[in-house]
KEKE-3310 file (N, C-alpha, C; in steps of 0.2 Angstrom, whole numbers, plus 5000, padded with zeros to 4 digits):
npx = (5174:5170:5171:5173:5169:5173:5167:5167:5176:5178:5176:5167:5167:5162:5157:5153:5146:5152:5151:5167:5177:5189:5204:5219:5235:5250:5267:5276:5271:5260:5244:5234:5223:5213:5212:5212:5213:5218:5212:5218:5223:5228:5222:5208:5212:5216:5204:5197:5204:5215:5227:5246:5248:5239:5222:5211:5196:5182:5188:5197:5200:5213:5229:5238:5237:5231:5234:5233:5246:5238:5240:5254:5261:5264:5279:5286:5294:5292:5283:5277:5263:5248:5255:5255:5254:5258:5251:5258:5251:5248:5232:5216:5214:5202:5194:5191:5201:5217:5230:5246:5264:5276:5286:5281:5275:5275:5282:5270:5276:5275:5263:5257:5244:5230:5225:5232:5243:5237:5241:5252:5265:5267:5264:5273:5287:5286:5288:5299:5309:5308:5313:5325:5334:5332:5331:5340:5341:5350:5352:5347:5345:5332:5317:5302:5285:5273:5254:5254:5244:5241:5238:5252:5259:5260:5269:5278:5282:5283:5292:5304:5306:5311:5322:5330:5328:5324:5308:5295:5279:5264:5248:5231:5220:5217:5214:5221:5237:5238:5237:5247:5257:5254:5261:5273:5278:5291:5287:5273:5263:5246:5242:5233:5219:5214:5226:5226:5228:5245:5247:5242:5250:5265:5262:5261:5275:5284:5279:5283:5297:5299:5297:5307:5321:5333:5329:5324:5331:5326:5310:5295:5285:5270:5258:5258:5251:5248:5255:5268:5278:5278:5282:5294:5302:5306:5315:5332:5350:5357:5345:5334:5318:5306:5298:5283:5269:5250:5240:5233:5228:5223:5229:5246:5258:5268:5287:5299:5314:5324:5322:5328:5342:5346:5345:5352:5348:5338:5325:5319:5312:5299:5295:5287:5284:5288:5301:5304:5305:5315:5324:5328:5336:5336:5321:5320:5331:5322:5310:5317:5322:5311:5304:5311:5310:5295:5295:5305:5295:5294:5288:5273:5258:5244:5230:5219:5205:5192:5182:5169:5166:5155:5152:5162:5161:5154:5167:5175:5169:5170:5185:5187:5181:5190:5185:5189:5188:5202:5218:5222:5210:5203:5197:5189:5188:5173:5155:5151:5142:5125:5130:5130:5129:5139:5154:5166)
npy = (4575:4574:4559:4547:4531:4515:4499:4488:4474:4474:4469:4477:4492:4503:4517:4528:4540:4546:4552:4556:4555:4569:4570:4568:4577:4568:4564:4570:4572:4581:4590:4589:4599:4596:4599:4595:4578:4565:4550:4534:4520:4511:4514:4509:4494:4491:4492:4481:4472:4467:4471:4473:4476:4473:4481:4486:4484:4496:4507:4520:4527:4535:4539:4550:4567:4584:4597:4611:4615:4616:4610:4607:4590:4587:4594:4594:4597:4602:4608:4624:4630:4634:4630:4624:4608:4594:4580:4562:4545:4530:4530:4535:4549:4553:4563:4576:4579:4576:4568:4564:4559:4569:4570:4564:4575:4586:4602:4613:4620:4638:4644:4629:4621:4616:4606:4600:4599:4587:4575:4577:4574:4560:4554:4559:4557:4541:4540:4547:4540:4528:4530:4538:4534:4520:4515:4522:4533:4540:4556:4555:4544:4528:4528:4518:4521:4511:4514:4526:4536:4535:4543:4539:4535:4547:4555:4549:4553:4566:4567:4559:4567:4578:4576:4572:4560:4551:4549:4536:4534:4522:4519:4516:4521:4534:4543:4546:4543:4555:4565:4558:4567:4578:4580:4579:4568:4561:4550:4539:4524:4514:4502:4486:4483:4471:4458:4446:4432:4425:4429:4443:4448:4447:4454:4466:4469:4465:4476:4488:4484:4488:4501:4505:4502:4497:4496:4498:4510:4509:4503:4507:4503:4500:4494:4479:4463:4456:4466:4467:4457:4456:4471:4468:4460:4469:4476:4482:4479:4478:4483:4491:4484:4493:4487:4493:4492:4483:4484:4480:4469:4457:4447:4441:4445:4434:4431:4423:4415:4416:4427:4440:4434:4432:4444:4451:4461:4469:4465:4478:4479:4491:4502:4516:4520:4510:4514:4527:4529:4519:4523:4538:4548:4545:4550:4565:4569:4566:4574:4586:4588:4586:4596:4608:4607:4609:4624:4628:4627:4615:4603:4597:4593:4585:4587:4585:4579:4584:4583:4583:4578:4571:4565:4554:4539:4539:4540:4530:4521:4524:4524:4512:4508:4514:4526:4537:4558:4561:4561:4560:4558:4569:4574:4586:4595:4597:4598:4586:4573:4567:4562:4547:4543:4543:4535:4525)
npz = (4704:4689:4678:4664:4664:4661:4664:4663:4657:4639:4620:4615:4621:4633:4638:4653:4661:4679:4696:4705:4717:4722:4717:4725:4728:4731:4741:4728:4717:4706:4705:4689:4680:4669:4650:4639:4631:4621:4613:4611:4600:4610:4620:4619:4614:4627:4637:4626:4633:4624:4624:4628:4641:4656:4661:4678:4683:4687:4674:4670:4654:4645:4640:4636:4638:4643:4651:4665:4679:4696:4707:4718:4726:4743:4747:4735:4720:4704:4688:4689:4698:4686:4674:4657:4653:4644:4649:4651:4656:4663:4663:4667:4660:4654:4664:4674:4683:4688:4699:4699:4695:4694:4684:4674:4668:4654:4650:4638:4623:4621:4613:4610:4610:4618:4613:4604:4611:4618:4612:4606:4611:4614:4601:4593:4603:4602:4587:4587:4596:4588:4575:4577:4590:4589:4578:4573:4562:4546:4538:4521:4520:4515:4523:4523:4528:4534:4537:4534:4538:4549:4567:4572:4561:4552:4561:4559:4545:4545:4555:4548:4538:4540:4547:4536:4529:4515:4510:4509:4508:4513:4514:4515:4505:4491:4499:4509:4507:4500:4512:4519:4507:4510:4519:4517:4512:4500:4492:4485:4491:4487:4495:4497:4506:4510:4513:4515:4506:4499:4486:4484:4493:4488:4477:4484:4491:4477:4471:4480:4478:4467:4467:4476:4471:4478:4489:4507:4518:4531:4538:4545:4555:4561:4559:4555:4553:4538:4531:4536:4534:4518:4517:4523:4514:4505:4511:4512:4512:4525:4536:4543:4551:4559:4573:4576:4581:4579:4570:4561:4566:4575:4575:4581:4567:4561:4558:4544:4550:4541:4533:4538:4540:4523:4521:4529:4539:4552:4564:4573:4590:4596:4607:4618:4628:4640:4638:4640:4653:4657:4653:4654:4650:4637:4633:4639:4628:4619:4620:4621:4609:4599:4604:4601:4586:4583:4589:4580:4570:4561:4565:4568:4576:4565:4558:4568:4573:4584:4598:4608:4626:4628:4615:4619:4615:4604:4597:4603:4592:4580:4579:4580:4569:4560:4556:4560:4557:4554:4559:4575:4587:4598:4613:4622:4639:4636:4636:4644:4647:4654:4673:4680:4695:4710:4710:4718)
capx = (5175:5167:5175:5171:5172:5174:5163:5169:5185:5172:5175:5163:5168:5155:5160:5148:5151:5152:5155:5172:5181:5193:5211:5224:5240:5256:5273:5281:5267:5256:5239:5234:5216:5213:5208:5210:5214:5217:5209:5223:5221:5231:5215:5203:5214:5215:5199:5194:5207:5219:5237:5252:5248:5229:5218:5208:5190:5182:5192:5195:5205:5217:5236:5238:5231:5234:5230:5235:5244:5235:5245:5262:5262:5269:5289:5287:5298:5289:5280:5274:5255:5249:5261:5253:5258:5256:5251:5257:5249:5242:5225:5215:5214:5195:5191:5191:5207:5224:5235:5252:5270:5280:5288:5275:5273:5281:5278:5268:5278:5273:5260:5255:5236:5229:5223:5238:5249:5235:5243:5261:5273:5265:5264:5281:5291:5285:5291:5307:5311:5308:5318:5331:5336:5329:5332:5348:5343:5353:5350:5348:5342:5326:5309:5297:5281:5264:5251:5255:5240:5238:5242:5259:5262:5258:5270:5286:5283:5285:5299:5306:5308:5314:5327:5333:5327:5317:5299:5290:5272:5260:5241:5224:5219:5222:5215:5225:5243:5235:5238:5255:5261:5257:5265:5282:5280:5290:5283:5267:5258:5240:5241:5226:5215:5215:5231:5223:5232:5248:5247:5240:5255:5267:5261:5265:5285:5286:5275:5289:5302:5300:5299:5315:5324:5338:5326:5322:5335:5320:5302:5290:5278:5262:5253:5260:5247:5250:5259:5274:5284:5278:5288:5302:5304:5307:5322:5340:5353:5357:5342:5331:5312:5305:5290:5279:5261:5248:5235:5228:5225:5221:5236:5251:5263:5279:5293:5301:5321:5327:5323:5334:5350:5348:5344:5356:5344:5337:5320:5318:5306:5300:5291:5292:5280:5293:5308:5309:5307:5319:5332:5328:5341:5331:5314:5326:5332:5317:5308:5322:5323:5306:5301:5314:5308:5289:5294:5305:5291:5296:5283:5266:5252:5241:5223:5214:5197:5191:5174:5168:5168:5149:5154:5167:5160:5156:5175:5178:5168:5174:5191:5189:5181:5195:5181:5189:5190:5211:5223:5221:5205:5205:5191:5189:5181:5165:5150:5150:5135:5123:5131:5124:5131:5144:5158:5174)
capy = (4577:4571:4552:4544:4527:4508:4499:4481:4473:4471:4469:4486:4494:4506:4523:4532:4547:4544:4558:4550:4562:4571:4566:4575:4576:4567:4568:4570:4570:4586:4590:4595:4602:4592:4602:4591:4571:4560:4542:4528:4514:4506:4512:4503:4489:4491:4490:4476:4467:4465:4474:4470:4480:4473:4485:4482:4487:4500:4511:4529:4528:4540:4539:4556:4572:4592:4604:4616:4613:4617:4611:4601:4589:4589:4593:4590:4601:4601:4613:4627:4630:4639:4628:4620:4603:4586:4573:4553:4542:4525:4529:4542:4555:4555:4563:4582:4581:4569:4570:4561:4560:4577:4566:4561:4583:4590:4608:4612:4626:4641:4643:4625:4621:4611:4598:4597:4594:4582:4570:4577:4571:4553:4549:4562:4551:4536:4541:4550:4534:4519:4532:4539:4530:4513:4515:4526:4535:4546:4560:4553:4535:4528:4527:4516:4522:4507:4516:4533:4546:4536:4547:4540:4533:4552:4559:4546:4555:4571:4567:4556:4572:4585:4575:4570:4556:4549:4546:4534:4532:4518:4519:4511:4523:4539:4552:4544:4545:4562:4565:4558:4567:4584:4580:4578:4563:4563:4546:4539:4520:4513:4494:4485:4485:4464:4455:4438:4428:4427:4433:4449:4449:4446:4459:4472:4467:4469:4485:4490:4484:4494:4508:4510:4496:4496:4491:4503:4507:4508:4502:4510:4498:4500:4491:4470:4459:4455:4473:4468:4451:4459:4476:4466:4456:4474:4478:4483:4475:4481:4487:4491:4485:4495:4485:4500:4490:4476:4489:4480:4462:4456:4439:4447:4442:4429:4434:4419:4419:4417:4433:4443:4431:4431:4451:4453:4465:4470:4469:4480:4482:4497:4503:4521:4522:4510:4516:4532:4527:4513:4527:4546:4552:4546:4555:4572:4571:4567:4580:4592:4589:4587:4603:4611:4605:4612:4629:4630:4627:4609:4598:4600:4586:4586:4582:4583:4578:4587:4582:4584:4572:4570:4560:4549:4531:4537:4540:4525:4515:4527:4524:4503:4506:4518:4532:4545:4562:4566:4558:4558:4559:4571:4576:4593:4595:4601:4592:4581:4570:4567:4559:4540:4542:4542:4530:4526)
capz = (4698:4683:4675:4660:4667:4657:4671:4662:4649:4634:4617:4611:4629:4632:4644:4657:4665:4684:4702:4707:4723:4718:4717:4731:4725:4738:4737:4720:4713:4704:4704:4684:4679:4662:4645:4632:4630:4617:4612:4607:4599:4614:4625:4615:4616:4633:4637:4628:4636:4621:4625:4630:4650:4658:4665:4680:4681:4679:4671:4665:4650:4642:4640:4637:4641:4642:4658:4669:4684:4699:4713:4720:4732:4747:4744:4728:4715:4696:4685:4696:4696:4680:4669:4653:4652:4643:4656:4651:4660:4662:4662:4669:4658:4653:4668:4673:4685:4688:4704:4693:4697:4691:4680:4667:4664:4650:4649:4632:4622:4622:4609:4607:4611:4622:4609:4600:4617:4619:4606:4600:4612:4616:4594:4589:4604:4598:4582:4588:4598:4582:4569:4580:4595:4590:4571:4568:4555:4546:4532:4513:4521:4513:4526:4521:4531:4532:4539:4536:4537:4553:4569:4573:4556:4550:4562:4557:4540:4546:4556:4544:4535:4545:4548:4528:4526:4507:4515:4504:4513:4513:4516:4510:4499:4489:4502:4516:4506:4503:4519:4520:4503:4511:4525:4516:4509:4492:4488:4491:4489:4489:4495:4497:4510:4513:4516:4518:4502:4499:4480:4485:4499:4483:4472:4487:4491:4468:4471:4486:4478:4460:4469:4477:4468:4481:4496:4512:4524:4537:4539:4550:4553:4564:4555:4555:4550:4533:4528:4539:4530:4512:4518:4524:4508:4500:4515:4509:4517:4533:4536:4553:4551:4566:4575:4581:4584:4573:4572:4553:4565:4582:4576:4581:4562:4563:4551:4543:4554:4534:4530:4541:4538:4519:4518:4534:4541:4558:4567:4581:4595:4596:4614:4618:4635:4646:4638:4641:4661:4658:4651:4655:4644:4630:4635:4637:4621:4615:4624:4618:4601:4596:4605:4598:4580:4583:4589:4573:4562:4555:4564:4570:4575:4561:4556:4575:4577:4591:4599:4617:4630:4627:4610:4619:4615:4595:4594:4602:4588:4575:4581:4581:4563:4556:4555:4562:4554:4557:4562:4578:4590:4604:4617:4625:4645:4638:4635:4647:4647:4662:4677:4682:4699:4711:4712:4725)
cpx = (5172:5173:5172:5174:5171:5171:5168:5174:5177:5176:5174:5162:5163:5159:5155:5150:5146:5155:5159:5174:5189:5202:5216:5232:5245:5262:5275:5275:5263:5248:5238:5223:5216:5209:5208:5214:5211:5214:5215:5221:5225:5225:5211:5205:5213:5210:5195:5200:5212:5226:5239:5249:5240:5228:5214:5201:5185:5187:5193:5201:5206:5223:5238:5235:5235:5233:5235:5237:5242:5237:5251:5259:5267:5278:5290:5290:5295:5287:5276:5265:5255:5251:5255:5255:5254:5255:5253:5255:5247:5235:5224:5212:5206:5192:5193:5199:5211:5227:5241:5258:5272:5282:5287:5271:5279:5277:5278:5273:5273:5269:5257:5247:5236:5230:5228:5243:5243:5239:5251:5268:5273:5269:5274:5285:5290:5288:5298:5312:5313:5315:5324:5334:5336:5332:5340:5348:5348:5351:5352:5345:5337:5322:5304:5291:5276:5263:5250:5251:5236:5244:5250:5264:5265:5265:5279:5287:5286:5291:5307:5310:5313:5322:5332:5331:5321:5313:5295:5285:5268:5252:5238:5220:5220:5221:5221:5233:5243:5240:5244:5259:5261:5261:5275:5282:5283:5288:5278:5266:5254:5241:5234:5225:5214:5221:5231:5227:5239:5251:5245:5248:5263:5268:5265:5271:5285:5284:5281:5295:5305:5300:5304:5318:5328:5337:5325:5327:5332:5315:5300:5284:5274:5255:5253:5254:5251:5255:5266:5283:5283:5282:5294:5305:5305:5315:5328:5341:5355:5352:5339:5323:5310:5296:5287:5272:5258:5241:5230:5225:5228:5229:5243:5256:5267:5282:5298:5309:5323:5329:5329:5340:5350:5347:5349:5354:5343:5329:5321:5311:5305:5295:5290:5290:5285:5300:5311:5309:5313:5325:5330:5330:5338:5324:5316:5328:5326:5311:5310:5323:5315:5302:5304:5310:5302:5290:5300:5301:5289:5290:5278:5262:5248:5234:5219:5208:5195:5184:5175:5166:5159:5148:5160:5166:5157:5161:5177:5176:5169:5180:5193:5186:5183:5190:5181:5191:5195:5214:5223:5214:5206:5201:5194:5184:5177:5160:5151:5144:5135:5126:5125:5126:5137:5147:5164:5178)
cpy = (4571:4564:4549:4537:4521:4503:4490:4480:4473:4476:4475:4489:4501:4513:4527:4536:4545:4550:4551:4556:4562:4570:4571:4573:4572:4569:4566:4570:4579:4585:4594:4595:4601:4597:4599:4583:4567:4552:4540:4524:4509:4507:4509:4498:4485:4488:4485:4469:4464:4468:4472:4470:4480:4477:4482:4486:4488:4505:4515:4527:4533:4541:4546:4562:4579:4595:4609:4615:4618:4618:4605:4598:4590:4590:4594:4598:4599:4607:4619:4630:4634:4636:4627:4617:4599:4583:4566:4550:4533:4523:4534:4548:4556:4558:4573:4584:4575:4572:4564:4563:4567:4573:4564:4569:4584:4598:4608:4620:4631:4643:4637:4623:4616:4603:4598:4595:4588:4575:4570:4571:4562:4549:4551:4556:4547:4537:4542:4543:4529:4522:4534:4535:4523:4512:4519:4528:4540:4548:4556:4543:4535:4523:4525:4516:4516:4511:4524:4538:4542:4540:4547:4540:4542:4555:4557:4550:4560:4572:4565:4565:4578:4581:4571:4566:4556:4548:4543:4531:4528:4518:4514:4513:4529:4544:4548:4546:4549:4565:4566:4564:4576:4585:4580:4572:4563:4557:4543:4531:4517:4504:4490:4484:4475:4462:4447:4433:4430:4431:4440:4453:4451:4451:4466:4472:4471:4477:4492:4490:4487:4502:4511:4500:4494:4495:4500:4501:4506:4508:4502:4507:4499:4496:4483:4469:4456:4460:4469:4463:4453:4465:4474:4462:4461:4478:4479:4480:4479:4484:4488:4490:4487:4493:4488:4496:4486:4479:4485:4473:4463:4448:4444:4442:4439:4429:4427:4421:4419:4423:4440:4442:4432:4439:4456:4460:4463:4470:4471:4482:4490:4500:4509:4521:4518:4512:4520:4534:4522:4521:4532:4548:4549:4551:4561:4571:4570:4573:4587:4595:4590:4594:4609:4613:4607:4618:4634:4629:4619:4602:4601:4592:4590:4583:4580:4582:4578:4586:4581:4576:4568:4564:4554:4540:4532:4537:4534:4518:4518:4526:4514:4501:4510:4522:4540:4551:4565:4559:4556:4563:4563:4573:4581:4592:4600:4594:4587:4580:4567:4562:4551:4539:4541:4534:4531:4529)
cpz = (4694:4679:4671:4660:4662:4665:4670:4656:4645:4626:4610:4618:4626:4639:4648:4662:4672:4689:4704:4713:4719:4719:4723:4726:4733:4734:4732:4714:4712:4703:4697:4681:4671:4658:4642:4633:4625:4616:4609:4604:4604:4620:4622:4615:4624:4637:4634:4628:4631:4619:4631:4640:4650:4661:4671:4680:4685:4682:4669:4662:4646:4647:4639:4634:4640:4646:4659:4675:4687:4706:4715:4726:4737:4747:4739:4725:4708:4695:4690:4694:4690:4675:4664:4653:4648:4648:4650:4654:4659:4660:4666:4668:4654:4660:4668:4678:4687:4693:4699:4695:4689:4684:4674:4665:4661:4648:4641:4630:4625:4613:4606:4609:4614:4619:4605:4605:4620:4615:4606:4607:4613:4607:4592:4597:4604:4591:4582:4590:4592:4577:4573:4585:4595:4582:4567:4565:4554:4539:4526:4513:4516:4519:4523:4528:4529:4540:4540:4536:4545:4559:4571:4568:4553:4551:4562:4550:4541:4550:4554:4540:4535:4549:4542:4526:4519:4510:4510:4509:4510:4513:4512:4507:4498:4493:4507:4513:4504:4505:4520:4513:4507:4518:4526:4512:4502:4487:4491:4487:4492:4491:4498:4505:4513:4510:4516:4514:4499:4492:4480:4488:4494:4479:4477:4488:4483:4469:4473:4482:4469:4462:4471:4476:4474:4486:4499:4517:4530:4536:4545:4550:4560:4564:4557:4550:4542:4528:4529:4536:4522:4513:4520:4517:4504:4503:4511:4514:4522:4535:4542:4550:4559:4567:4580:4586:4577:4574:4564:4558:4573:4583:4576:4575:4563:4554:4553:4547:4546:4532:4532:4539:4531:4517:4523:4535:4548:4559:4573:4582:4596:4603:4617:4626:4644:4645:4639:4650:4662:4657:4651:4650:4638:4631:4635:4632:4619:4614:4620:4614:4598:4600:4601:4588:4578:4584:4584:4566:4559:4557:4568:4570:4569:4560:4562:4573:4582:4592:4606:4619:4629:4620:4610:4616:4605:4595:4595:4597:4584:4573:4578:4573:4557:4553:4557:4558:4552:4556:4570:4582:4596:4607:4624:4632:4642:4636:4636:4649:4656:4669:4681:4688:4702:4712:4717:4721)
residu = (UNK:UNK:UNK:UNK:UNK:UNK:UNK:UNK:UNK:UNK:UNK:UNK:UNK:UNK:UNK:UNK:UNK:UNK:UNK:UNK:UNK:UNK:UNK:UNK:UNK:UNK:UNK:UNK:UNK:UNK:UNK:UNK:UNK:UNK:UNK:UNK:UNK:UNK:UNK:UNK:UNK:UNK:UNK:UNK:UNK:UNK:UNK:UNK:UNK:UNK:UNK:UNK:UNK:UNK:UNK:UNK:UNK:UNK:UNK:UNK:UNK:UNK:UNK:UNK:UNK:UNK:UNK:UNK:UNK:UNK:UNK:UNK:UNK:UNK:UNK:UNK:UNK:UNK:UNK:UNK:UNK:UNK:UNK:UNK:UNK:UNK:UNK:UNK:UNK:UNK:UNK:UNK:UNK:UNK:UNK:UNK:UNK:UNK:UNK:UNK:UNK:UNK:UNK:UNK:UNK:UNK:UNK:UNK:UNK:UNK:UNK:UNK:UNK:UNK:UNK:UNK:UNK:UNK:UNK:UNK:UNK:UNK:UNK:UNK:UNK:UNK:UNK:UNK:UNK:UNK:UNK:UNK:UNK:UNK:UNK:UNK:UNK:UNK:UNK:UNK:UNK:UNK:UNK:UNK:UNK:UNK:UNK:UNK:UNK:UNK:UNK:UNK:UNK:UNK:UNK:UNK:UNK:UNK:UNK:UNK:UNK:UNK:UNK:UNK:UNK:UNK:UNK:UNK:UNK:UNK:UNK:UNK:UNK:UNK:UNK:UNK:UNK:UNK:UNK:UNK:UNK:UNK:UNK:UNK:UNK:UNK:UNK:UNK:UNK:UNK:UNK:UNK:UNK:UNK:UNK:UNK:UNK:UNK:UNK:UNK:UNK:UNK:UNK:UNK:UNK:UNK:UNK:UNK:UNK:UNK:UNK:UNK:UNK:UNK:UNK:UNK:UNK:UNK:UNK:UNK:UNK:UNK:UNK:UNK:UNK:UNK:UNK:UNK:UNK:UNK:UNK:UNK:UNK:UNK:UNK:UNK:UNK:UNK:UNK:UNK:UNK:UNK:UNK:UNK:UNK:UNK:UNK:UNK:UNK:UNK:UNK:UNK:UNK:UNK:UNK:UNK:UNK:UNK:UNK:UNK:UNK:UNK:UNK:UNK:UNK:UNK:UNK:UNK:UNK:UNK:UNK:UNK:UNK:UNK:UNK:UNK:UNK:UNK:UNK:UNK:UNK:UNK:UNK:UNK:UNK:UNK:UNK:UNK:UNK:UNK:UNK:UNK:UNK:UNK:UNK:UNK:UNK:UNK:UNK:UNK:UNK:UNK:UNK:UNK:UNK:UNK:UNK:UNK:UNK:UNK:UNK:UNK:UNK:UNK:UNK:UNK:UNK:UNK:UNK:UNK:UNK:UNK:UNK:UNK:UNK:UNK:UNK:UNK:UNK:UNK:UNK:UNK:UNK:UNK:UNK:UNK:UNK:UNK:UNK:UNK:UNK:UNK:UNK:UNK)
# end
């Protein structure tokens, strides 16, 4: 089979097409013919050695994909051959096929495309885990979403509205906040691209307080950097700041601990991948409820930037430089570049 391989760790990763042995499903596994794979920010960080979970190299990226079940391993019970599924993996999505544990498969609702299926459950699952399972969101609460036009940020906007929250969406330019408004945000705010000085941070805090004088009950934060503290200073008493990621900076922000004390507010860590396997009931709940909301037409994976495998390296550069043409970058099993030889 063909696979797009990152040979070595690099801040500027490059993928090359290689022939690899066809995977064979073992007990508890299924063989999947992949149809679409998303490129996520954790993929790029992993190839650069900057993610919490370190990869070995050569490395095939791709943590969320979709495809068709071809076969089940010996003695395995799982989705029948022919079932359309979402695939959640640590790696391996940028390939033609993958053998993976059946617990990492989620059947796609009837009518969901492979392109949407390659982004839906990871991004909306992260938003569900943050807002519901960690944030304990209630209808009528004030939700502030930073990075609201990013893939996971837009899911938080749309899911927050579906759950009855009043949503304020923040992003770095008017075009991005317009996308969040289309997804249901009632209020939008454009924040500065550069948060390197304290005066700018104070201005953002003041703007957030002016927009919501009582403070925000939940802050969904996949951005970090200087935005984290500026937003936290606008939190409501007993509010919850949901730490989802650090897309704004390679440096992890530090929060003065007097702020949670003075506001009687929480700082809540959110990492969906380990949680969904540590607490299977959480994964079942998220899958069931997100599928229901999709069938009801209340949530959708919006703004997909769909490309072919031959455009993978351009896509990596576009993601690093925030130039993707939508909120999620998806690669289909078309346009494979020429193979550069076989790999074990």
